[in-house]
C-alpha positions, -999 to +999 in steps of 0.1 A: +396-551-064+391-584-043+364-572-023+344-559-058+349-594-064+336-614-027+306-589-032+300-604-067+299-642-053+283-632-021+249-614-045+257-645-066+258-669-036+217-654-023+206-659-062+213-692-056+207-700-019+180-671-016+165-673+023+155-705+038+127-700+071+132-724+098+091-745+092+087-747+127+054-760+139+021-746+144-001-735+165-034-756+170-067-740+161-094-749+140-108-785+144-079-797+163-093-776+188-127-778+211-137-750+229-116-739+261-086-748+241-096-790+242-075-808+224-102-833+197-095-865+183-089-842+146-061-831+173-041-858+163-038-844+127-020-814+136+006-836+158+013-855+133+012-821+109+037-809+131+061-841+138+064-838+100+080-809+095+101-812+123+115-850+106+118-829+075+136-798+089+161-828+103+161-847+073+174-814+056+196-806+079+215-837+085+218-838+046+232-805+046+252-813+078+264-846+059+277-824+023+294-804+052+311-830+067+318-847+038+333-820+023+359-815+055+370-847+052+383-846+017+402-810+022+420-825+049+426-859+038+455-850+017+457-875-008+456-898+018+432-930+006+415-943+038+408-901+041+398-900+006+375-935+011+359-926+038+352-889+029+341-904-005+318-927+020+300-899+037+288-882+001+275-919-005+258-919+022+245-886+022+230-884-016+214-925-004+199-908+023+181-875+005+172-905-025+152-925-002+131-890+009+125-885-024+115-920-035+094-928-009+073-893-015+077-902-053+064-932-049+038-923-023+028-900-052+026-924-078+004-944-057-022-915-054-024-905-088-032-947-095-059-952-069-074-918-066-068-919-026-044-888-011-023-911+010-003-880+017-030-866+033-033-877+070-071-866+081-092-876+106-128-883+104-147-858+121-178-877+139-211-866+138 
C-alpha cells in the first residue's frame, strides 16, 4: 500500500514541477558571424543573449538552493531560536532576490509599454 502512495506522490510531483531543460548558450550563427566564422559587431547580440541565459539560470538555481538550505536550517533548528532566525533570514533573502529580479523585469516592461522602445531587446544596428 505504501508503494502505491509513493507512486501517486511522484506523479503529483511531476505534474507540478514538469520537465526542466537547462538553457545553455546557443551557437553563434546568422548575422553574429560573417563568412569563415569571423565575429561581427552584431556578435555582441549573441554574446549578451548567452550571458543573460546563463545568469537567469544561475539566479533560478540560487533561489532554489536557498530555499533548500533554508528548509534544512529550519528542520535542524530543533526549536532553537538562533537556528529558526537563521532559517527565516535565508528564506527572506531568497524571496527578496527573486522579488528584485521580477521587479526589474516588470519595470523594464512598463518602460517598454509607455515609451514604445524595446528596452528588453539588445540589438546592434547593421552597417550599410
